[in-house]
C-alpha positions, 0 to 999 in steps of 0.5 A: 096580303095572302097568309100562305100557312093558315093561323088558327085565330080560335087559339088566342081569340078568347071570349072577351079579347085576343090575346096571343104570343107576339111572332108566332100568334099575333104578327103585323098581317094578322092584325092588318086583317083584324083591322079591316075585320073589325071596320067591315063588323063593328065601323062600317057605320061610324066615322071612325075607329078609334086606336090605342096602344100601350108602351109593349114593344110590338105595340106601336107596329100592331097599332099601325097594322090595324089602321092600314087594315081599317083604312084600306075598308073605307073607315077613318082611324083616329091614332092615340098613340100611348094611352091606357084601355081605360083612356080608349073607353073615354075616347070610344065614350065622349066620341062615340066611336068603335075602339081597339086598344093594343096590350096584353093587360097584365101578362108577360112581355111576350104577349100582346093583344087586342081589345074591341069596343063598340061605339059608347065603350060598350063591350064585345065578347065572341057571342056579341061580335067578336066570332064574326071580327075572328071569322072575317079576320081568318077569310082575309087573312085566306083571300087579302084585304081588298082597298075600297075607292075611297079609304079611310085616313089616319088622325092623330089624338092625344085624349090624355089631357081631356080624360084627365079633366074629365075624371077630375070633373067627376071626382073632386079632391081640391078640399082633402086633407094632405095625404102622401101616397106611393104609387107603382106603375109596374112600368105599365102606362100607369107612369103616364096616366098617373102624372096627369090625372093625380098630378099636373102633367096634363096642365091642372091644377095642383093637388093636395096629394104627394106622390112617391113613384115607383117604376113609372118608366114605360118599360113592356119588358116588366124588369123590375116585376110584371105588372100584375098587383093581383099577384101577392109577389107583385105588390111587395115593392109597393108595401115596402115603399108605403111603410119606409115613406111612412105614406098614407096608402099605395095603389098599384096599376096593372099594365094597361092601368084600368086595374087598380089596387090598394094597400093601406098604410100598415103595407096590407093589401086592401081587399077589391071587395072593400074598395067595391063597398066604398065606392059603392056608397059614395056613388050611391050617396052621390045620386041620391042626393041629386035624384031622391026618388031614383030607383038605384042599381049596383052590380057586383058579381057572385064572389064579391064579399057578402059585405058589398051587397050588404054595404049597397043595400044599407045605403039605400039601393039594390044589390044585382048580382052577375056572373064573371065578366068583363064585357058581361058586366058592361052589358048589366051594366046598361041593361040595369042601369046600374050606376056602379059595378064592382068585381072581386078582380078590381075590375070597377064599372061606372055610369058616368063612365059609360058603363065601362071600368076604370081603375083610376078612377076607383082609385080617386073615389078612394082618395076622396074618402079617406082624404075627407075624414080623420081615420087612417085607411086600414080603419076605415077599410075595416068597416067593409072588410068584416069576413074572412075570404079565401081569395081565388085558389086556382087548381090544376085538375085532370078530370074538371068533371069528375071534380064537379061531381064529387064537390056536388055529392059532399055537400048535396043537402049541406048546403044550398045550390046556385049555377049562376056561374059554376057552383055556388053553395051557401050554408051555416055551420051548426052555431049559426055562422054562415059560410059560402063558396064558388067553384067556377071551371076555366074557359081555356085551362084544365082548372078550377077556381075557388073562393070561400067565405065565412063569419070567421077565419076558421070558419073560412079555412074549414070550408076552404080546406074541405073544398080544396080536398075535394077539387084536387082528390 
């Protein structure tokens, strides 16, 4: 295979994954070149590469093309077929094999992509191997993929039963009180994993959970709404259904089912920071019970609520503040030995899951905490939501450096500056109320992302509006 018209791979090889338009950027030839490149760069020292894919129309063809490229270079492929992203992490971790997952996560149907892992579900970014994979793929596209004498083989493997059983071992839900939940799979991979983990589809015992399904049919055209629960519009159906059915709570998964969002019994969205705090406290208690003298680290990125590090410290562990970023958090989990990590974007990372993220596992923790107490979810989560947060607000800006300079000028001497990731400014009002905000430039678009928090809604709105005025000039 050679390409007559060179494809600019830099246009769709992102910081942490490959994400591009099907047909114009991602084609079977391009994907085959990535398979060969991954085998040479990462898989050459391994016996196998694990390959999985989501329900997008192009995903099975892309997984097959990738496998052709990898096997041509002498590497065996274990083909998972339809699966969630965290299933590929499970297979990568449990089999100690590199992995590739075909998905564009929450992006529209016209997109697809590849999420790569090293053996043991370790992340790969541009700085840690993805740029080398990209460059090898470009060379294979230009010059063709030479086959080795001993080519690899493709072996199918269904990871779902062992994946579901493993999660059930990590969080025991067998003795919780009976609960009713609505689950919105968004026509994504949650439609496959939820019945296996929370139901009996994988042959596991029945749990005291009644599931009311929304959009469990696997459909990569997303006929009901985008599989992106981070956007409030995509939670509306779930919120209505929770109230209509008198459910105890609702869960919403994104397209590849590695992120989970929670709705309480009133239909109100629970912040990912509150979920992170709940899971962190549970994980700290579990590890402390088994190892009383262990020094426990828990990661939170710098735009989670202040309530998260407060909950971590109060539970007797050390909060570790990090930059935003998927592969970065995975690297920090390994470097610090953290037992758990939480991000504002509803990515939740677990030491017991090879440091990888797993939205389903976070959901199990929420169900276990809720199901072991008498309170409605709104009361439980209120304890972990004492402050007012703006959520992430994106602003398109013609001149990002100029907007950044306006903020620096306005807040110099007003608050403390921190440039761990973008600019974080922390201060207090005259009455002593705390506030903070973070402004981060997008890596790929002319955007500034604002997150603000204060002790009261009025304080948050005051900071939010002032900084937005500076950003938008």
